[in-house]
C-alpha positions as CSV (number, residue, x, y, z in Angstrom):
1,M,78.8,101.4,96.6
2,P,80.4,99.1,99.6
3,Q,84.0,100.0,98.4
4,E,83.1,103.8,98.9
5,T,81.3,103.6,102.4
6,D,84.7,101.7,103.7
7,R,87.3,104.5,101.9
8,K,84.7,107.4,104.1
9,M,85.2,105.2,107.1
10,M,88.9,104.6,106.7
11,E,89.2,108.4,106.2
12,I,87.2,108.7,109.8
13,L,89.8,107.2,111.3
14,R,92.6,108.9,110.0
15,I,91.0,112.2,111.3
16,L,90.9,110.6,114.6
17,A,94.3,109.4,114.8
18,D,95.7,112.7,113.4
19,R,94.1,114.8,115.7
20,E,94.8,112.3,118.6
21,E,91.6,113.7,120.5
22,V,87.5,113.3,120.9
23,L,86.3,114.9,117.8
24,G,82.5,115.8,117.4
25,A,80.4,115.2,113.8
26,K,80.5,118.3,113.0
27,T,84.8,118.7,112.9
28,I,84.9,115.0,111.5
29,A,82.5,116.2,108.7
30,E,84.6,119.5,108.1
31,E,87.9,117.8,107.4
32,L,86.3,115.2,105.4
33,K,85.4,118.1,103.6
34,K,89.1,118.7,102.8
35,K,89.8,115.2,101.4
36,G,86.9,115.2,99.0
37,Y,84.0,114.0,101.1
38,N,81.0,116.5,101.1
39,L,79.3,113.9,104.3
40,G,77.3,116.1,106.5
41,E,76.9,115.3,110.3
42,R,74.4,112.9,110.0
43,A,76.0,111.1,107.6
44,V,79.2,111.2,109.9
45,R,76.9,110.0,112.6
46,Y,76.0,107.0,110.6
47,H,79.5,106.0,109.7
48,M,80.8,106.4,113.5
49,R,78.1,104.6,114.8
50,I,78.7,101.1,112.2
51,L,82.8,102.2,113.6
52,D,81.6,102.1,117.3
53,E,80.4,99.0,116.7
54,K,83.5,97.0,115.1
55,G,85.3,98.6,118.1
56,F,87.4,100.8,115.7
57,T,86.2,103.8,118.0
58,E,84.3,104.4,121.1
59,R,82.0,107.3,122.2
60,I,83.0,110.0,124.9
61,G,79.9,111.4,126.8
62,Y,78.5,114.1,124.6
63,A,82.0,114.9,123.2
64,G,82.0,112.7,120.5
65,R,84.6,110.1,119.2
66,Q,88.0,108.8,119.6
67,I,89.7,105.6,117.9
68,T,90.4,103.2,119.9
69,E,93.7,100.7,119.7
70,I,92.0,97.8,117.7
71,G,91.3,101.0,115.3
72,L,94.6,101.6,115.7
73,K,95.4,98.5,114.1
74,E,93.1,98.3,111.3
75,L,94.1,101.9,110.3
76,E,97.3,100.6,109.3
77,K,96.4,97.3,107.6
78,G,93.0,98.2,106.4
79,L,92.2,98.9,103.1
80,I,94.9,97.5,101.2
81,Y,94.0,99.2,98.0
82,D,93.7,102.7,99.4
83,Q,96.8,102.5,101.3
84,V,99.0,102.5,98.7
85,D,97.6,105.2,97.1
86,F,97.7,107.3,100.6
87,I,101.1,107.1,101.1
88,F,102.1,108.5,98.0
89,S,99.4,111.4,98.9
90,K,101.0,111.7,102.8
91,F,104.4,113.0,101.6
92,E,102.7,114.8,99.1
93,D,100.6,116.5,102.2
94,M,103.8,116.8,104.2
95,I,105.6,118.6,101.3
96,Y,102.7,121.4,101.2
97,Q,103.3,121.6,104.8
98,T,106.3,122.7,104.9
99,T,107.0,126.4,105.3
100,L,111.0,126.5,106.9
101,D,112.6,129.7,106.1
102,P,116.3,128.9,104.6
103,V,117.4,132.3,105.2
104,K,116.0,133.0,109.0
105,G,116.2,129.2,110.0
106,K,112.5,129.1,111.5
107,G,109.0,127.8,110.2
108,S,107.5,123.7,110.1
109,V,109.7,120.9,109.0
110,I,108.8,116.9,108.3
111,V,109.8,114.8,111.0
112,N,110.5,111.4,111.3
113,T,109.6,109.5,114.7
114,S,111.2,107.2,116.3
115,T,110.9,105.6,120.0
116,F,113.1,102.8,122.0
117,T,114.0,102.2,125.5
118,Y,116.4,104.8,127.0
119,N,119.4,104.4,128.1
120,E,123.3,106.3,127.8
121,E,124.7,103.8,125.1
122,V,121.9,104.1,122.6
123,M,122.1,107.7,122.8
124,D,126.0,107.9,122.2
125,V,125.3,105.7,119.1
126,I,122.9,107.9,117.8
127,K,124.9,111.3,118.4
128,E,128.1,109.1,117.1
129,V,126.2,109.4,113.8
130,F,124.6,112.8,113.9
131,G,128.5,114.1,114.5
132,K,129.7,112.4,111.1
133,G,126.9,114.4,108.9
134,I,125.1,111.2,108.6
135,A,121.8,112.8,108.7
136,V,119.3,115.9,107.0
137,S,120.4,117.5,110.2
138,P,121.9,117.3,113.6
139,Y,118.4,119.3,115.3
140,V,116.3,116.8,117.1
141,N,113.2,116.6,119.4
142,T,113.3,114.8,122.4
143,M,111.0,113.5,125.0
144,L,111.7,111.3,127.7
145,L,108.1,109.2,127.9
146,E,106.8,109.5,131.7
147,N,106.4,105.9,133.4
148,E,107.9,104.2,130.5
149,N,111.2,105.1,130.1
150,K,110.8,105.3,126.8
151,M,112.7,108.6,124.6
152,K,110.9,109.5,121.9
153,V,113.3,110.9,119.3
154,E,112.0,113.6,115.9
155,T,114.9,113.6,113.4
156,V,114.4,115.8,110.0
157,C,113.1,113.5,107.6
158,G,114.3,113.9,104.2
159,T,111.0,115.3,102.6
160,T,111.4,118.6,104.1
161,I,114.0,118.9,101.1
162,D,111.2,118.2,98.8
163,G,109.2,121.2,100.5
164,M,112.1,123.7,100.5
165,L,112.5,123.0,96.6
166,L,108.5,123.5,95.9
167,N,108.4,126.2,98.6
168,S,111.0,128.2,96.2
169,G,108.7,127.6,93.1
170,I,110.4,124.1,92.0
171,P,108.9,121.5,90.4
172,V,109.7,118.5,92.9
173,I,109.0,114.2,91.8
174,P,110.1,112.5,95.3
175,Q,111.0,108.6,93.2
176,Y,112.4,106.1,95.5
177,G,113.9,105.8,98.6
178,G,116.8,102.8,98.6
179,V,120.2,102.1,100.1
180,V,123.5,104.1,99.1
181,E,126.7,102.0,98.7
182,V,129.8,104.3,100.4
183,E,133.7,103.6,99.5
184,G,136.1,105.5,100.9
185,N,133.8,107.9,102.6
186,T,132.5,109.0,98.8
187,P,128.7,108.1,98.1
188,R,129.0,105.5,95.0
189,R,125.5,104.0,93.7
190,F,122.0,103.0,94.8
191,T,122.1,99.0,95.5
192,E,118.3,98.9,96.7
193,L,115.6,101.0,95.6
194,I,111.4,101.3,96.0
195,S,108.9,103.7,94.3
196,Y,107.2,105.9,96.4
197,K,103.9,105.1,94.5
198,K,102.1,102.1,94.7
199,T,103.4,100.5,97.9
200,S,101.8,100.2,101.3
201,M,104.9,100.8,103.3
202,T,107.3,103.9,103.3
203,P,109.9,103.0,101.0
204,L,112.6,103.9,103.7
205,E,110.9,102.0,106.0
206,A,111.5,98.7,104.5
207,F,115.7,99.4,104.5
208,T,115.2,99.8,108.6
209,D,116.3,96.6,109.3
210,E,119.8,95.8,110.7
211,D,120.7,94.0,107.7
212,M,120.1,96.1,105.4
213,T,121.9,99.1,106.9
214,S,125.6,99.6,108.0
215,V,125.7,103.3,108.8
216,L,127.9,102.1,112.1
217,Q,130.1,100.8,109.6
218,V,130.6,103.9,107.6
219,I,131.1,106.2,110.2
220,R,133.9,104.2,111.7
221,E,135.0,102.4,108.6
222,G,134.5,104.9,105.5
223,S,132.5,102.1,103.7
224,G,128.9,100.4,103.8
225,L,125.1,101.3,103.3
226,I,123.3,103.6,104.3
227,P,119.7,104.8,103.7
228,A,118.6,108.2,101.3
229,N,115.9,109.4,98.9
230,F,115.7,110.4,95.6
231,R,113.7,113.2,93.6
232,I,114.2,114.8,90.4
233,I,113.4,118.2,89.1
234,P,114.0,120.4,86.1
235,S,117.0,121.0,84.9
236,S,116.2,124.8,84.3
237,A,115.7,125.3,88.4
238,R,119.2,123.4,88.8
239,N,121.4,126.6,89.9
240,N,118.3,127.6,92.1
241,A,118.4,124.5,93.8
242,L,122.1,124.6,94.6
243,K,121.4,128.0,96.3
244,I,118.7,126.9,98.2
245,F,121.3,124.4,99.6
246,E,123.8,126.6,100.3
247,D,121.0,128.7,102.4
248,L,119.9,125.5,104.4
249,E,123.4,124.2,104.9
250,K,123.7,127.5,106.3
251,I,121.4,127.0,109.3
252,G,121.8,123.4,109.4
253,V,120.0,121.3,107.4
254,S,121.0,119.2,103.9
255,G,122.3,115.8,103.7
256,L,123.0,116.0,100.1
257,L,124.8,113.3,98.7
258,K,124.7,114.2,95.0
259,I,122.9,116.3,92.7
260,G,123.4,116.0,89.1
261,E,123.1,117.7,85.6
262,D,120.7,117.6,82.7
263,G,120.0,114.1,82.2
264,E,122.2,112.6,84.3
265,S,122.7,109.8,86.1
266,V,122.6,110.1,89.5
267,L,124.7,107.4,91.8
268,G,123.4,104.8,89.2
269,V,120.1,106.1,89.0
270,P,118.7,107.2,85.6
271,V,117.5,110.0,85.1
272,E,115.6,111.5,82.1
273,E,116.8,114.5,79.3
274,D,115.9,117.8,80.8
275,M,115.6,116.5,84.3
276,V,118.3,116.8,87.4
277,G,118.7,113.8,89.2
278,I,119.2,114.9,93.1
279,A,120.4,112.3,96.2
280,V,119.4,113.1,99.9
281,I,120.6,111.0,103.3
282,G,118.2,109.7,104.6
283,G,117.0,111.4,108.1
284,I,116.7,107.9,110.0
285,S,120.3,107.0,109.5
286,P,121.4,107.8,113.5
287,L,118.0,104.9,114.1
288,C,119.3,102.7,111.6
289,A,122.9,102.8,113.0
290,A,120.7,102.3,117.1
291,K,119.6,99.0,115.2
292,E,122.7,97.9,113.6
293,A,124.1,98.1,117.1
294,G,121.4,95.4,118.4
295,F,118.9,98.3,120.1
296,E,114.9,98.0,119.3
297,V,113.7,101.8,118.0
298,N,110.7,101.7,116.0
299,I,110.8,103.7,113.4
300,K,108.2,106.0,111.4
301,L,108.4,107.8,108.9
302,A,107.2,111.8,108.0
303,E,104.8,111.6,110.9
304,N,104.3,114.8,112.0
305,T,106.0,118.2,111.0
306,L,107.6,120.6,114.2
307,K,108.8,124.5,113.9
308,F,112.9,124.2,113.5
309,E,113.3,126.3,116.1
310,D,111.8,124.5,118.8
311,M,114.2,121.8,117.9
312,T,117.6,121.7,119.2
313,R,121.1,120.2,118.3
314,I,122.0,117.1,119.3
315,A,125.9,117.2,118.0
316,K,128.1,119.6,116.2
317,P,128.4,117.5,112.8
318,K,131.8,117.5,110.9
319,P,130.7,115.9,107.6
320,S,132.4,112.7,107.1
321,L,130.9,112.4,104.0
322,K,132.1,113.5,100.4
323,T,129.6,114.6,97.9
324,T,131.0,114.7,94.6
325,G,132.5,111.1,92.7
326,P,132.9,109.6,89.8
327,E,129.2,108.2,88.2
328,P,128.9,104.6,88.6
329,S,129.3,102.9,85.2
330,E,126.6,100.2,86.5
331,K,123.0,101.6,86.4
332,V,120.1,100.3,89.0
333,K,118.7,97.3,88.2
334,F,114.8,97.5,88.0
335,L,113.2,93.5,89.3
336,L,110.7,93.8,86.4
337,S,113.1,94.3,84.1
338,K,115.2,91.2,85.5
339,A,112.0,89.2,86.0
340,W,110.5,89.9,82.6
341,N,113.6,88.5,80.5
342,L,113.1,85.2,82.7
343,I,109.1,85.1,82.0
344,Y,110.1,85.5,78.4
345,K,112.1,82.0,78.5
346,V,110.1,80.0,81.0
347,D,108.7,77.4,78.4
348,F,107.3,74.6,81.0
349,D,105.0,71.9,79.1
350,L,101.7,71.6,80.6
351,E,101.1,68.3,78.7
352,T,104.8,66.7,79.4
353,L,105.4,68.7,83.0
354,K,109.2,69.2,81.4
355,G,111.0,73.1,80.5
356,N,112.0,75.8,82.3
357,V,110.7,77.3,85.4
358,I,111.8,80.5,87.3
359,A,113.5,79.3,90.9
360,N,114.1,81.6,93.6
361,V,117.3,80.3,95.5
362,S,118.0,81.0,98.9
363,Y,120.8,80.2,101.1
364,V,121.4,78.6,104.8
365,K,124.4,77.6,106.9
366,N,125.1,74.1,106.2
367,D,125.5,73.6,110.0
368,D,121.4,74.7,110.0
369,V,121.0,72.2,106.8
370,E,118.8,69.9,108.8
371,D,117.2,72.0,111.1
372,A,116.0,74.3,108.3
373,L,114.7,71.9,106.0
374,A,112.7,70.5,108.7
375,A,110.8,74.0,108.9
376,F,110.2,74.3,105.4
377,D,108.8,70.8,105.1
378,S,106.3,71.5,108.0
379,V,104.6,74.0,104.8
380,M,105.3,72.0,102.1
381,G,104.0,69.1,103.5
382,S,100.5,70.4,105.1
383,R,100.3,73.3,103.1
384,P,101.4,72.6,99.9
385,D,99.0,75.2,98.9
386,Y,100.2,78.3,100.1
387,C,103.8,77.0,98.1
388,T,103.7,78.3,94.0
389,S,105.1,74.9,93.3
390,R,105.6,71.2,95.3
391,F,108.9,71.1,93.5
392,F,112.0,72.3,95.0
393,K,115.9,71.6,94.9
394,I,119.1,71.5,97.5
395,I,122.3,72.5,95.8
396,K,125.4,73.8,96.6
397,G,126.2,77.3,97.7
398,Q,128.2,79.4,95.7
399,E,129.9,80.9,99.4
400,P,132.0,78.1,101.2
401,G,129.9,77.2,104.3
402,K,126.3,77.5,102.7
403,T,123.7,75.2,100.7
404,G,121.2,76.3,98.6
405,I,117.3,76.1,98.6
406,A,115.8,76.3,95.8
407,T,111.4,76.5,95.0
408,V,109.6,78.0,92.1
409,C,109.0,81.3,92.0
410,S,105.2,82.5,91.3
411,L,106.5,84.6,88.7
412,T,106.8,81.0,86.6
413,I,102.8,81.5,86.1
414,D,102.9,84.6,84.4
415,G,105.7,82.7,82.2
416,I,103.2,80.0,81.5
417,L,100.1,82.5,80.6
418,T,102.4,84.2,78.3
419,K,103.4,81.4,76.9
420,N,99.6,80.4,75.8
421,G,98.5,83.6,74.6
422,I,97.9,85.0,77.5
423,S,98.9,89.1,78.3
424,T,99.8,89.6,82.3
425,S,101.1,91.9,84.3
426,P,103.1,91.1,87.2
427,Q,101.7,94.2,89.7
428,Y,102.6,92.8,93.2
429,G,104.2,91.5,95.9
430,G,102.1,91.5,99.2
431,I,101.7,89.9,102.4
432,L,97.8,87.7,102.4
433,E,96.4,87.6,105.9
434,T,95.0,84.3,106.6
435,E,92.0,83.9,108.0
436,G,89.0,81.8,107.4
437,K,87.7,82.8,104.3
438,N,88.1,86.1,104.3
439,P,91.3,86.2,103.8
440,R,92.7,90.2,103.2
441,F,96.1,91.2,101.5
442,I,97.8,93.6,104.6
443,E,101.1,94.7,102.8
444,L,101.3,95.4,98.9
445,T,104.9,96.6,97.6
446,A,104.1,96.9,93.5
447,Y,107.0,94.8,91.4
448,S,107.6,98.1,89.0
449,G,110.2,100.8,90.1
450,S,111.4,98.1,92.8
451,S,115.4,96.9,92.6
452,L,114.2,94.0,94.5
453,D,111.0,91.5,95.5
454,P,109.2,93.1,97.8
455,H,108.9,89.4,99.7
456,E,112.5,89.3,100.7
457,I,111.9,92.6,102.2
458,Y,109.0,91.4,104.0
459,I,111.0,88.1,105.0
460,S,114.2,90.2,106.2
461,K,111.8,92.6,108.8
462,N,110.5,89.8,110.3
463,M,106.9,90.6,108.9
464,T,105.1,86.9,108.3
465,S,104.2,84.6,110.3
466,V,103.4,81.1,107.8
467,G,103.8,79.0,110.9
468,E,100.6,80.7,112.6
469,S,98.8,80.5,108.9
470,L,99.2,76.7,109.1
471,K,96.9,76.7,112.5
472,G,94.4,79.0,111.2
473,R,95.2,82.8,111.1
474,G,98.9,84.2,110.1
475,R,100.5,85.9,107.5
476,I,102.1,84.5,103.9
477,L,103.4,86.1,101.3
478,A,101.5,86.0,97.8
479,S,101.7,88.0,94.5
480,L,98.9,89.6,92.1
481,R,99.4,89.4,88.6
482,E,96.4,90.9,86.1
483,I,94.8,90.3,82.8
484,P,93.0,91.2,80.5
485,Y,89.3,90.7,81.8
486,I,88.3,88.8,78.3
487,A,91.1,86.8,78.6
488,R,89.7,85.4,82.1
489,P,87.8,82.0,80.7
490,H,91.0,81.0,78.5
491,A,93.1,81.6,81.7
492,V,91.3,80.1,83.7
493,E,91.0,76.6,81.7
494,I,94.9,77.3,81.5
495,L,95.4,77.7,85.2
496,E,93.3,74.2,86.3
497,D,96.1,72.6,83.8
498,V,98.5,74.5,86.0
499,K,97.6,73.4,89.2
500,E,97.1,69.6,88.4
501,A,100.6,70.5,87.2
502,G,101.2,71.0,90.9
503,F,101.3,74.5,91.1
504,S,99.0,76.3,93.5
505,I,96.7,78.9,92.2
506,L,94.8,80.8,95.6
507,K,92.3,83.0,93.4
508,I,91.0,84.1,90.3
509,G,89.2,87.0,90.7
510,K,86.2,88.3,88.3
511,P,86.7,91.0,86.2
512,S,87.0,94.4,87.8
513,E,86.5,93.4,91.4
514,L,88.7,93.6,94.3
515,I,90.8,90.5,95.1
516,Y,91.7,89.9,98.6
517,N,91.2,93.6,99.1
518,A,93.4,94.3,96.9
519,K,92.4,96.7,93.9
520,V,92.2,95.6,90.2
521,E,92.4,98.1,87.2
522,R,89.4,98.1,85.4
523,Y,88.7,95.8,82.5
524,H,91.4,93.5,83.8
525,A,90.6,90.5,86.4
526,G,93.5,89.6,89.0
527,I,95.2,86.4,89.8
528,V,96.4,85.7,93.4
529,A,99.2,83.2,93.7
530,P,101.5,82.1,97.0
531,G,104.7,83.0,97.3
532,G,107.5,80.6,96.7
533,L,109.7,82.1,99.8
534,N,106.9,80.6,102.1
535,P,109.0,77.6,103.0
536,I,111.7,79.7,103.5
537,A,109.6,83.2,105.8
538,I,109.1,80.1,108.2
539,I,112.6,79.5,108.5
540,R,113.8,82.7,109.4
541,E,110.7,82.4,111.7
542,H,112.5,79.3,113.4
543,G,115.2,81.5,114.4
544,I,117.5,80.7,111.0
545,H,119.1,82.9,109.6
546,V,118.7,82.9,106.1
547,E,119.2,84.6,102.8
548,P,116.0,85.0,100.7
549,K,116.8,85.4,96.9
550,A,113.8,86.1,94.8
551,V,113.7,85.6,90.9
552,E,117.2,84.1,90.7
553,T,117.2,82.1,87.5
554,L,115.6,79.0,85.3
555,M,116.0,75.6,86.4
556,K,114.2,72.6,84.5
557,L,111.4,71.7,86.7
558,Q,112.2,68.1,85.8
559,D,115.3,68.5,88.0
560,M,113.7,69.1,91.2
561,E,112.4,67.1,93.6
562,E,108.5,66.9,94.4
563,F,108.0,66.8,97.5
């Protein structure tokens, strides 16, 4: 099975990347066995020869193989269907490896790894945040990388808390990474969330862009947005959990924002009865502050484990945040709840070409409209197949000095299919790498469990290269939905009419097959459509500030302009 062979080779690359040394077939076979792959040394050598031919590994004498730079890049974006499962598995592995003793202050903790060009100013910003207690722990490990003038800083990751709870016999379920709004030094509510499951991107990594957090504002003014994560435990374990937090605080580990009561919502996140929610500050907060200050920082989450006793305190914190406050009446709004209501209201008629479609509405400054539209037109004019539809509309901005650009959202496709009696389920928003006849998804984030459209995140983090895709190879936004395999023939007929009506469909998969390297559930077929925000992404690529807003409203297609 080619798919299974690819997974084995990807695991070999992971082993070589994790060990960061030359490994022989025997060692690799032993590590693969731990991961559930029973390959002998001979089979490992066979797979390694294939990896050598692809340039992903190289042989070092008789000692074995090591991963190459090309191999590391492939590991980051290769088997996307495997990566969306691997991220959560990686956190589970890290949780298991946590051995910190909350009384003695010794043992392994999970760390985030960040690198940046060293100077005193960036270190002052980082220390300022640690000094206000906006971190899991003030204990860090720093290293000045030789010949690069680069500083590597390892900070305690919030997932360490999950490990500590588990080590005390408390079942813990990591659920979300997100952003918490702080007012008057009191955490109020999560404003954005992404589920740990079914994403190729670590949830908190999605919120490390300088436009998504305002940690500096929190420590200096008492209000703003900070990264945080959320987990649940059984309500019967609440008292034990509180004791663990008390012990951890004595040795310099905490970051607790709030722990709820039985079935109580925590910072706007609903919690089931008999469970308790716990919100903890993101361990990357000080590095997010450095990015907000304009410094280029590369942040990697849950990268490794370190002995806590080998770390040193970077500051003596005087915590500025309160851990109590009234629970907000407004709960976190998840994207799919809003999307399903809009999907239901899509009434676009394929014969009359009239009716409601779902629209994205993004905003640019009035002074930038002319340049923004020039970039917008470069996609609409040359590659309309990279846009959900060739219809758009310029509207007056809700705020003074801003103009809105409305484009058709790809979830409109789900509305049309549903209207024609075909059950559809939006699965992922992703980034599709375009390359000749073999495009492939290199990022996927599930719509389920997310409070915002994944495409908004990809644009804000400058992860697209729509402009390059116009020349051949680039990265465009695309979405994946599933339909029952039995409905595929009918869907093909409907989607042909959809294309004639001015919409774009990139591919209709066969039952249960991988589609652009993304996995589809058994007895289902996948349908990929280009993202409606691709013409907006290229505006950002041209250096023009744009606020991407997906799945915003309904709009009559006949009131829009056809390019």
